[in-house]
N, CA, C and O atoms as a Tinker XYZ file with bonds, in Angstrom:
   424  protein
     1  N    109.223000  107.671000  167.416000    73     2
     2  CA   109.337000  109.031000  167.917000    64     1     3
     3  C    107.927000  109.613000  167.985000    63     2     4     5
     4  O    107.177000  109.525000  167.013000    81     3
     5  N    107.569000  110.187000  169.086000    73     3     6
     6  CA   106.230000  110.749000  169.281000    64     5     7
     7  C    106.021000  111.993000  168.428000    63     6     8     9
     8  O    106.959000  112.739000  168.148000    81     7
     9  N    104.772000  112.200000  168.022000    73     7    10
    10  CA   104.401000  113.391000  167.250000    64     9    11
    11  C    105.198000  113.536000  165.961000    63    10    12    13
    12  O    105.584000  114.647000  165.597000    81    11
    13  N    105.448000  112.435000  165.271000    73    11    14
    14  CA   106.216000  112.514000  164.036000    64    13    15
    15  C    105.317000  112.792000  162.848000    63    14    16    17
    16  O    104.123000  112.492000  162.859000    81    15
    17  N    105.913000  113.362000  161.842000    73    15    18
    18  CA   105.242000  113.625000  160.580000    64    17    19
    19  C    105.968000  112.799000  159.531000    63    18    20    21
    20  O    107.134000  113.067000  159.243000    81    19
    21  N    105.304000  111.800000  158.952000    73    19    22
    22  CA   105.957000  111.007000  157.919000    64    21    23
    23  C    105.109000  110.918000  156.655000    63    22    24    25
    24  O    105.646000  111.027000  155.552000    81    23
    25  N    103.800000  110.723000  156.787000    73    23    26
    26  CA   102.940000  110.612000  155.620000    64    25    27
    27  C    102.899000  111.942000  154.877000    63    26    28    29
    28  O    102.748000  113.002000  155.484000    81    27
    29  N    103.033000  111.873000  153.586000    73    27    30
    30  CA   102.974000  113.060000  152.734000    64    29    31
    31  C    104.052000  114.093000  153.062000    63    30    32    33
    32  O    103.880000  115.274000  152.759000    81    31
    33  N    105.142000  113.676000  153.665000    73    31    34
    34  CA   106.241000  114.591000  153.985000    64    33    35
    35  C    107.328000  114.396000  152.934000    63    34    36    37
    36  O    108.027000  113.383000  152.946000    81    35
    37  N    107.473000  115.351000  152.031000    73    35    38
    38  CA   108.440000  115.193000  150.941000    64    37    39
    39  C    109.888000  115.315000  151.402000    63    38    40    41
    40  O    110.800000  115.130000  150.597000    81    39
    41  N    110.122000  115.621000  152.669000    73    39    42
    42  CA   111.484000  115.682000  153.204000    64    41    43
    43  C    111.981000  114.301000  153.622000    63    42    44    45
    44  O    113.183000  114.040000  153.585000    81    43
    45  N    111.076000  113.422000  154.015000    73    43    46
    46  CA   111.468000  112.087000  154.466000    64    45    47
    47  C    112.156000  111.351000  153.318000    63    46    48    49
    48  O    111.662000  111.330000  152.190000    81    47
    49  N    113.305000  110.748000  153.628000    73    47    50
    50  CA   114.088000  110.030000  152.628000    64    49    51
    51  C    115.180000  110.867000  151.992000    63    50    52    53
    52  O    116.034000  110.330000  151.287000    81    51
    53  N    115.169000  112.174000  152.228000    73    51    54
    54  CA   116.196000  113.051000  151.663000    64    53    55
    55  C    117.422000  113.106000  152.566000    63    54    56    57
    56  O    117.327000  112.925000  153.780000    81    55
    57  N    118.568000  113.357000  151.956000    73    55    58
    58  CA   119.795000  113.584000  152.708000    64    57    59
    59  C    119.784000  115.049000  153.126000    63    58    60    61
    60  O    119.677000  115.942000  152.285000    81    59
    61  N    119.896000  115.290000  154.429000    73    59    62
    62  CA   119.742000  116.636000  154.980000    64    61    63
    63  C    120.838000  116.956000  155.991000    63    62    64    65
    64  O    121.541000  116.070000  156.476000    81    63
    65  N    120.961000  118.233000  156.290000    73    63    66
    66  CA   121.788000  118.709000  157.395000    64    65    67
    67  C    120.837000  119.285000  158.435000    63    66    68    69
    68  O    119.932000  120.053000  158.110000    81    67
    69  N    121.058000  118.899000  159.702000    73    67    70
    70  CA   120.220000  119.365000  160.803000    64    69    71
    71  C    121.094000  120.093000  161.809000    63    70    72    73
    72  O    122.094000  119.555000  162.283000    81    71
    73  N    120.711000  121.313000  162.129000    73    71    74
    74  CA   121.378000  122.065000  163.200000    64    73    75
    75  C    120.469000  121.993000  164.427000    63    74    76    77
    76  O    119.279000  122.304000  164.365000    81    75
    77  N    121.065000  121.573000  165.543000    73    75    78
    78  CA   120.328000  121.442000  166.805000    64    77    79
    79  C    120.838000  122.458000  167.812000    63    78    80    81
    80  O    121.974000  122.923000  167.728000    81    79
    81  N    119.987000  122.790000  168.756000    73    79    82
    82  CA   120.379000  123.755000  169.781000    64    81    83
    83  C    121.542000  123.240000  170.620000    63    82    84    85
    84  O    122.514000  123.966000  170.830000    81    83
    85  N    121.461000  122.007000  171.103000    73    83    86
    86  CA   122.486000  121.479000  172.002000    64    85    87
    87  C    123.361000  120.395000  171.388000    63    86    88    89
    88  O    124.487000  120.197000  171.843000    81    87
    89  N    122.884000  119.690000  170.375000    73    87    90
    90  CA   123.602000  118.531000  169.836000    64    89    91
    91  C    124.503000  118.857000  168.656000    63    90    92    93
    92  O    125.171000  117.962000  168.137000    81    91
    93  N    124.543000  120.095000  168.221000    73    91    94
    94  CA   125.418000  120.457000  167.115000    64    93    95
    95  C    124.786000  120.229000  165.757000    63    94    96    97
    96  O    123.571000  120.345000  165.592000    81    95
    97  N    125.634000  119.899000  164.777000    73    95    98
    98  CA   125.212000  119.764000  163.387000    64    97    99
    99  C    125.422000  118.321000  162.936000    63    98   100   101
   100  O    126.463000  117.719000  163.202000    81    99
   101  N    124.417000  117.778000  162.252000    73    99   102
   102  CA   124.462000  116.398000  161.771000    64   101   103
   103  C    123.980000  116.359000  160.327000    63   102   104   105
   104  O    123.177000  117.195000  159.911000    81   103
   105  N    124.473000  115.386000  159.564000    73   103   106
   106  CA   124.003000  115.159000  158.200000    64   105   107
   107  C    123.608000  113.699000  158.079000    63   106   108   109
   108  O    124.312000  112.822000  158.580000    81   107
   109  N    122.487000  113.428000  157.417000    73   107   110
   110  CA   122.041000  112.054000  157.234000    64   109   111
   111  C    120.718000  112.006000  156.500000    63   110   112   113
   112  O    120.204000  113.024000  156.036000    81   111
   113  N    120.175000  110.802000  156.405000    73   111   114
   114  CA   118.906000  110.591000  155.718000    64   113   115
   115  C    117.769000  110.783000  156.721000    63   114   116   117
   116  O    117.735000  110.131000  157.765000    81   115
   117  N    116.850000  111.676000  156.400000    73   115   118
   118  CA   115.726000  111.972000  157.289000    64   117   119
   119  C    114.731000  110.815000  157.271000    63   118   120   121
   120  O    114.134000  110.505000  156.241000    81   119
   121  N    114.568000  110.184000  158.434000    73   119   122
   122  CA   113.631000  109.065000  158.568000    64   121   123
   123  C    112.258000  109.550000  159.016000    63   122   124   125
   124  O    111.234000  109.084000  158.515000    81   123
   125  N    112.240000  110.486000  159.958000    73   123   126
   126  CA   110.979000  111.064000  160.428000    64   125   127
   127  C    111.287000  112.390000  161.099000    63   126   128   129
   128  O    112.430000  112.685000  161.448000    81   127
   129  N    110.228000  113.189000  161.273000    73   127   130
   130  CA   110.418000  114.462000  161.969000    64   129   131
   131  C    109.128000  114.864000  162.650000    63   130   132   133
   132  O    108.025000  114.514000  162.229000    81   131
   133  N    109.316000  115.615000  163.724000    73   131   134
   134  CA   108.194000  116.181000  164.454000    64   133   135
   135  C    108.354000  117.681000  164.471000    63   134   136   137
   136  O    109.040000  118.255000  163.626000    81   135
   137  N    107.721000  118.309000  165.432000    73   135   138
   138  CA   107.766000  119.763000  165.480000    64   137   139
   139  C    109.182000  120.289000  165.724000    63   138   140   141
   140  O    109.607000  121.226000  165.049000    81   139
   141  N    109.924000  119.705000  166.679000    73   139   142
   142  CA   111.281000  120.169000  166.993000    64   141   143
   143  C    112.279000  119.024000  167.081000    63   142   144   145
   144  O    113.386000  119.212000  167.586000    81   143
   145  N    111.907000  117.838000  166.597000    73   143   146
   146  CA   112.793000  116.678000  166.666000    64   145   147
   147  C    112.769000  115.945000  165.333000    63   146   148   149
   148  O    111.827000  116.076000  164.551000    81   147
   149  N    113.819000  115.175000  165.089000    73   147   150
   150  CA   113.850000  114.357000  163.888000    64   149   151
   151  C    114.720000  113.132000  164.132000    63   150   152   153
   152  O    115.516000  113.088000  165.070000    81   151
   153  N    114.549000  112.149000  163.273000    73   151   154
   154  CA   115.356000  110.938000  163.322000    64   153   155
   155  C    116.115000  110.831000  162.009000    63   154   156   157
   156  O    115.529000  110.943000  160.932000    81   155
   157  N    117.434000  110.612000  162.106000    73   155   158
   158  CA   118.284000  110.435000  160.933000    64   157   159
   159  C    118.876000  109.038000  160.934000    63   158   160   161
   160  O    119.183000  108.484000  161.990000    81   159
   161  N    119.035000  108.473000  159.750000    73   159   162
   162  CA   119.787000  107.236000  159.596000    64   161   163
   163  C    121.062000  107.566000  158.839000    63   162   164   165
   164  O    121.128000  108.552000  158.106000    81   163
   165  N    122.073000  106.727000  159.025000    73   163   166
   166  CA   123.364000  106.935000  158.358000    64   165   167
   167  C    123.858000  108.366000  158.589000    63   166   168   169
   168  O    124.373000  109.018000  157.681000    81   167
   169  N    123.687000  108.833000  159.828000    73   167   170
   170  CA   123.978000  110.230000  160.178000    64   169   171
   171  C    125.422000  110.406000  160.627000    63   170   172   173
   172  O    126.002000  109.530000  161.269000    81   171
   173  N    125.980000  111.541000  160.281000    73   171   174
   174  CA   127.341000  111.877000  160.678000    64   173   175
   175  C    127.333000  113.222000  161.389000    63   174   176   177
   176  O    126.740000  114.188000  160.907000    81   175
   177  N    128.001000  113.276000  162.548000    73   175   178
   178  CA   128.127000  114.538000  163.281000    64   177   179
   179  C    129.193000  115.381000  162.583000    63   178   180   181
   180  O    130.308000  114.913000  162.349000    81   179
   181  N    128.850000  116.610000  162.257000    73   179   182
   182  CA   129.813000  117.545000  161.670000    64   181   183
   183  C    130.403000  118.356000  162.819000    63   182   184   185
   184  O    129.899000  119.421000  163.175000    81   183
   185  N    131.478000  117.828000  163.388000    73   183   186
   186  CA   132.084000  118.436000  164.569000    64   185   187
   187  C    132.769000  119.751000  164.204000    63   186   188   189
   188  O    132.590000  120.759000  164.888000    81   187
   189  N    133.546000  119.739000  163.134000    73   187   190
   190  CA   134.156000  120.962000  162.597000    64   189   191
   191  C    133.877000  120.935000  161.108000    63   190   192   193
   192  O    134.339000  120.037000  160.403000    81   191
   193  N    133.128000  121.907000  160.627000    73   191   194
   194  CA   132.777000  121.903000  159.214000    64   193   195
   195  C    133.281000  123.155000  158.518000    63   194   196   197
   196  O    133.243000  124.263000  159.054000    81   195
   197  N    133.751000  122.931000  157.312000    73   195   198
   198  CA   134.211000  124.008000  156.441000    64   197   199
   199  C    133.645000  123.699000  155.058000    63   198   200   201
   200  O    133.921000  122.632000  154.509000    81   199
   201  N    132.863000  124.604000  154.487000    73   199   202
   202  CA   132.276000  124.339000  153.178000    64   201   203
   203  C    133.335000  124.208000  152.082000    63   202   204   205
   204  O    134.374000  124.867000  152.125000    81   203
   205  N    133.061000  123.363000  151.118000    73   203   206
   206  CA   133.939000  123.206000  149.959000    64   205   207
   207  C    133.782000  124.399000  149.020000    63   206   208   209
   208  O    132.809000  125.147000  149.112000    81   207
   209  N    134.736000  124.566000  148.127000    73   207   210
   210  CA   134.678000  125.558000  147.051000    64   209   211
   211  C    134.465000  126.990000  147.532000    63   210   212   213
   212  O    133.823000  127.792000  146.854000    81   211
   213  N    135.007000  127.302000  148.703000    73   211   214
   214  CA   134.934000  128.654000  149.268000    64   213   215
   215  C    133.503000  129.143000  149.479000    63   214   216   217
   216  O    133.248000  130.346000  149.524000    81   215
   217  N    132.574000  128.196000  149.609000    73   215   218
   218  CA   131.192000  128.571000  149.922000    64   217   219
   219  C    131.147000  129.079000  151.359000    63   218   220   221
   220  O    132.101000  128.908000  152.118000    81   219
   221  N    130.044000  129.699000  151.720000    73   219   222
   222  CA   129.909000  130.267000  153.065000    64   221   223
   223  C    128.745000  129.623000  153.806000    63   222   224   225
   224  O    127.782000  129.157000  153.197000    81   223
   225  N    128.849000  129.605000  155.114000    73   223   226
   226  CA   127.768000  129.214000  156.007000    64   225   227
   227  C    127.414000  127.727000  155.878000    63   226   228   229
   228  O    127.959000  127.022000  155.028000    81   227
   229  N    126.514000  127.270000  156.714000    73   227   230
   230  CA   126.085000  125.878000  156.689000    64   229   231
   231  C    125.321000  125.559000  155.406000    63   230   232   233
   232  O    125.364000  124.428000  154.921000    81   231
   233  N    124.634000  126.538000  154.866000    73   231   234
   234  CA   123.953000  126.309000  153.589000    64   233   235
   235  C    124.963000  126.033000  152.477000    63   234   236   237
   236  O    124.643000  125.349000  151.504000    81   235
   237  N    126.169000  126.555000  152.615000    73   235   238
   238  CA   127.237000  126.240000  151.665000    64   237   239
   239  C    127.655000  124.787000  151.740000    63   238   240   241
   240  O    127.979000  124.182000  150.718000    81   239
   241  N    127.652000  124.217000  152.936000    73   239   242
   242  CA   127.929000  122.782000  153.079000    64   241   243
   243  C    126.823000  121.987000  152.391000    63   242   244   245
   244  O    127.103000  120.984000  151.735000    81   243
   245  N    125.576000  122.419000  152.532000    73   243   246
   246  CA   124.437000  121.718000  151.935000    64   245   247
   247  C    124.439000  121.780000  150.414000    63   246   248   249
   248  O    123.869000  120.908000  149.760000    81   247
   249  N    125.073000  122.799000  149.844000    73   247   250
   250  CA   125.114000  122.907000  148.385000    64   249   251
   251  C    126.427000  122.410000  147.788000    63   250   252   253
   252  O    126.430000  121.780000  146.731000    81   251
   253  N    127.548000  122.692000  148.465000    73   251   254
   254  CA   128.865000  122.374000  147.907000    64   253   255
   255  C    129.550000  121.168000  148.541000    63   254   256   257
   256  O    130.438000  120.572000  147.931000    81   255
   257  N    129.150000  120.802000  149.755000    73   255   258
   258  CA   129.807000  119.705000  150.457000    64   257   259
   259  C    130.867000  120.219000  151.407000    63   258   260   261
   260  O    130.924000  121.411000  151.709000    81   259
   261  N    131.712000  119.302000  151.877000    73   259   262
   262  CA   132.712000  119.624000  152.886000    64   261   263
   263  C    134.112000  119.755000  152.309000    63   262   264   265
   264  O    134.501000  119.007000  151.413000    81   263
   265  N    134.856000  120.708000  152.831000    73   263   266
   266  CA   136.285000  120.849000  152.553000    64   265   267
   267  C    137.003000  119.732000  153.304000    63   266   268   269
   268  O    136.509000  119.259000  154.327000    81   267
   269  N    138.143000  119.313000  152.815000    73   267   270
   270  CA   138.904000  118.235000  153.429000    64   269   271
   271  C    139.373000  118.508000  154.842000    63   270   272   273
   272  O    139.716000  117.570000  155.562000    81   271
   273  N    139.399000  119.768000  155.262000    73   271   274
   274  CA   139.805000  120.114000  156.630000    64   273   275
   275  C    138.715000  119.829000  157.666000    63   274   276   277
   276  O    138.972000  119.907000  158.867000    81   275
   277  N    137.525000  119.505000  157.221000    73   275   278
   278  CA   136.407000  119.263000  158.136000    64   277   279
   279  C    136.653000  118.003000  158.964000    63   278   280   281
   280  O    137.392000  117.107000  158.554000    81   279
   281  N    136.019000  117.951000  160.140000    73   279   282
   282  CA   136.130000  116.795000  161.031000    64   281   283
   283  C    134.726000  116.290000  161.323000    63   282   284   285
   284  O    133.896000  117.013000  161.874000    81   283
   285  N    134.467000  115.025000  160.941000    73   283   286
   286  CA   133.130000  114.467000  161.122000    64   285   287
   287  C    133.208000  113.075000  161.738000    63   286   288   289
   288  O    134.241000  112.408000  161.675000    81   287
   289  N    132.101000  112.653000  162.330000    73   287   290
   290  CA   132.035000  111.358000  162.990000    64   289   291
   291  C    131.618000  110.241000  162.049000    63   290   292   293
   292  O    131.246000  110.474000  160.899000    81   291
   293  N    131.690000  109.020000  162.569000    73   291   294
   294  CA   131.271000  107.833000  161.824000    64   293   295
   295  C    129.747000  107.793000  161.723000    63   294   296   297
   296  O    129.054000  108.365000  162.564000    81   295
   297  N    129.223000  107.122000  160.697000    73   295   298
   298  CA   127.767000  107.047000  160.520000    64   297   299
   299  C    127.070000  106.296000  161.658000    63   298   300   301
   300  O    127.531000  105.244000  162.101000    81   299
   301  N    125.946000  106.859000  162.121000    73   299   302
   302  CA   125.108000  106.252000  163.162000    64   301   303
   303  C    123.650000  106.588000  162.869000    63   302   304   305
   304  O    123.363000  107.452000  162.041000    81   303
   305  N    122.735000  105.910000  163.545000    73   303   306
   306  CA   121.326000  106.298000  163.549000    64   305   307
   307  C    121.113000  107.129000  164.806000    63   306   308   309
   308  O    121.635000  106.786000  165.866000    81   307
   309  N    120.353000  108.220000  164.705000    73   307   310
   310  CA   120.240000  109.144000  165.835000    64   309   311
   311  C    118.895000  109.856000  165.833000    63   310   312   313
   312  O    118.329000  110.136000  164.776000    81   311
   313  N    118.392000  110.144000  167.022000    73   311   314
   314  CA   117.227000  111.011000  167.204000    64   313   315
   315  C    117.754000  112.334000  167.742000    63   314   316   317
   316  O    118.454000  112.369000  168.754000    81   315
   317  N    117.417000  113.406000  167.066000    73   315   318
   318  CA   117.882000  114.742000  167.438000    64   317   319
   319  C    116.708000  115.571000  167.935000    63   318   320   321
   320  O    115.628000  115.547000  167.343000    81   319
   321  N    116.918000  116.301000  169.017000    73   319   322
   322  CA   115.869000  117.161000  169.561000    64   321   323
   323  C    116.305000  118.617000  169.478000    63   322   324   325
   324  O    117.472000  118.920000  169.233000    81   323
   325  N    115.360000  119.498000  169.683000    73   323   326
   326  CA   115.626000  120.939000  169.635000    64   325   327
   327  C    116.260000  121.358000  168.306000    63   326   328   329
   328  O    117.244000  122.097000  168.277000    81   327
   329  N    115.674000  120.869000  167.206000    73   327   330
   330  CA   116.156000  121.229000  165.874000    64   329   331
   331  C    115.897000  122.700000  165.589000    63   330   332   333
   332  O    114.790000  123.196000  165.800000    81   331
   333  N    116.912000  123.387000  165.113000    73   331   334
   334  CA   116.780000  124.793000  164.722000    64   333   335
   335  C    116.492000  124.920000  163.236000    63   334   336   337
   336  O    115.712000  125.772000  162.811000    81   335
   337  N    117.138000  124.049000  162.444000    73   335   338
   338  CA   116.910000  124.085000  161.000000    64   337   339
   339  C    117.235000  122.738000  160.385000    63   338   340   341
   340  O    118.083000  121.997000  160.881000    81   339
   341  N    116.541000  122.432000  159.290000    73   339   342
   342  CA   116.812000  121.251000  158.475000    64   341   343
   343  C    117.019000  121.762000  157.062000    63   342   344   345
   344  O    116.158000  122.446000  156.510000    81   343
   345  N    118.176000  121.427000  156.471000    73   343   346
   346  CA   118.532000  121.927000  155.142000    64   345   347
   347  C    118.707000  120.736000  154.203000    63   346   348   349
   348  O    119.461000  119.814000  154.512000    81   347
   349  N    118.027000  120.744000  153.071000    73   347   350
   350  CA   118.194000  119.688000  152.075000    64   349   351
   351  C    119.560000  119.825000  151.405000    63   350   352   353
   352  O    120.011000  120.934000  151.121000    81   351
   353  N    120.209000  118.696000  151.157000    73   351   354
   354  CA   121.526000  118.693000  150.512000    64   353   355
   355  C    121.403000  118.404000  149.024000    63   354   356   357
   356  O    120.501000  117.688000  148.589000    81   355
   357  N    122.313000  118.965000  148.260000    73   355   358
   358  CA   122.432000  118.602000  146.856000    64   357   359
   359  C    123.104000  117.230000  146.779000    63   358   360   361
   360  O    123.683000  116.760000  147.759000    81   359
   361  N    123.025000  116.604000  145.630000    73   359   362
   362  CA   123.698000  115.315000  145.434000    64   361   363
   363  C    125.206000  115.470000  145.604000    63   362   364   365
   364  O    125.865000  114.592000  146.162000    81   363
   365  N    125.748000  116.579000  145.126000    73   363   366
   366  CA   127.183000  116.857000  145.280000    64   365   367
   367  C    127.570000  116.920000  146.746000    63   366   368   369
   368  O    128.578000  116.339000  147.148000    81   367
   369  N    126.787000  117.614000  147.542000    73   367   370
   370  CA   127.076000  117.731000  148.971000    64   369   371
   371  C    126.963000  116.381000  149.661000    63   370   372   373
   372  O    127.819000  116.026000  150.472000    81   371
   373  N    125.922000  115.627000  149.351000    73   371   374
   374  CA   125.754000  114.306000  149.960000    64   373   375
   375  C    126.958000  113.416000  149.670000    63   374   376   377
   376  O    127.488000  112.776000  150.579000    81   375
   377  N    127.391000  113.372000  148.423000    73   375   378
   378  CA   128.547000  112.545000  148.063000    64   377   379
   379  C    129.797000  112.990000  148.806000    63   378   380   381
   380  O    130.585000  112.158000  149.254000    81   379
   381  N    129.980000  114.286000  148.937000    73   379   382
   382  CA   131.139000  114.831000  149.639000    64   381   383
   383  C    131.138000  114.433000  151.116000    63   382   384   385
   384  O    132.166000  114.019000  151.651000    81   383
   385  N    129.998000  114.557000  151.761000    73   383   386
   386  CA   129.893000  114.235000  153.188000    64   385   387
   387  C    130.080000  112.738000  153.407000    63   386   388   389
   388  O    130.793000  112.328000  154.323000    81   387
   389  N    129.448000  111.927000  152.575000    73   387   390
   390  CA   129.578000  110.469000  152.714000    64   389   391
   391  C    131.009000  110.001000  152.466000    63   390   392   393
   392  O    131.455000  109.026000  153.071000    81   391
   393  N    131.731000  110.685000  151.583000    73   391   394
   394  CA   133.079000  110.251000  151.204000    64   393   395
   395  C    134.159000  110.651000  152.207000    63   394   396   397
   396  O    135.222000  110.032000  152.238000    81   395
   397  N    133.910000  111.663000  153.019000    73   395   398
   398  CA   134.937000  112.144000  153.946000    64   397   399
   399  C    135.184000  111.113000  155.042000    63   398   400   401
   400  O    134.245000  110.581000  155.635000    81   399
   401  N    136.450000  110.841000  155.300000    73   399   402
   402  CA   136.820000  109.870000  156.337000    64   401   403
   403  C    136.408000  110.381000  157.713000    63   402   404   405
   404  O    136.439000  111.583000  157.979000    81   403
   405  N    136.024000  109.457000  158.575000    73   403   406
   406  CA   135.673000  109.812000  159.954000    64   405   407
   407  C    136.910000  110.279000  160.694000    63   406   408   409
   408  O    137.993000  109.718000  160.528000    81   407
   409  N    136.745000  111.305000  161.511000    73   407   410
   410  CA   137.856000  111.817000  162.316000    64   409   411
   411  C    138.156000  110.803000  163.416000    63   410   412   413
   412  O    137.236000  110.301000  164.061000    81   411
   413  N    139.442000  110.495000  163.638000    73   411   414
   414  CA   139.785000  109.467000  164.631000    64   413   415
   415  C    139.529000  109.886000  166.072000    63   414   416   417
   416  O    139.505000  109.030000  166.956000    81   415
   417  N    139.339000  111.160000  166.334000    73   415   418
   418  CA   139.039000  111.620000  167.681000    64   417   419
   419  C    140.235000  111.683000  168.604000    63   418   420   421
   420  O    140.078000  111.702000  169.825000    81   419
   421  N    141.404000  111.714000  168.047000    73   419   422
   422  CA   142.616000  111.785000  168.871000    64   421   423
   423  C    143.220000  113.147000  168.810000    63   422   424
   424  O    144.247000  113.397000  169.441000    81   423
């Protein structure tokens, strides 16, 4: 990915949530990032997200994880552009997102 920042970037390797202008919301391991783009591995699209434990907003997903009513995609590697925000996840949130079954899309 062009114009990436990886050296001395303490975000690389962390499990994060990324909100994009056009691509929606994704969660995964940050591999690299640039000014408005990033690359995630083991990434899941959060098509419909509801925070666990009655938390609010997307930051609630990053701290508490996902409610069982959420709908997410299967893990993929992805390059995302037009990033609006990158939020670090707690270990609890990461485990919750990784454990949720992929939505069948039907």
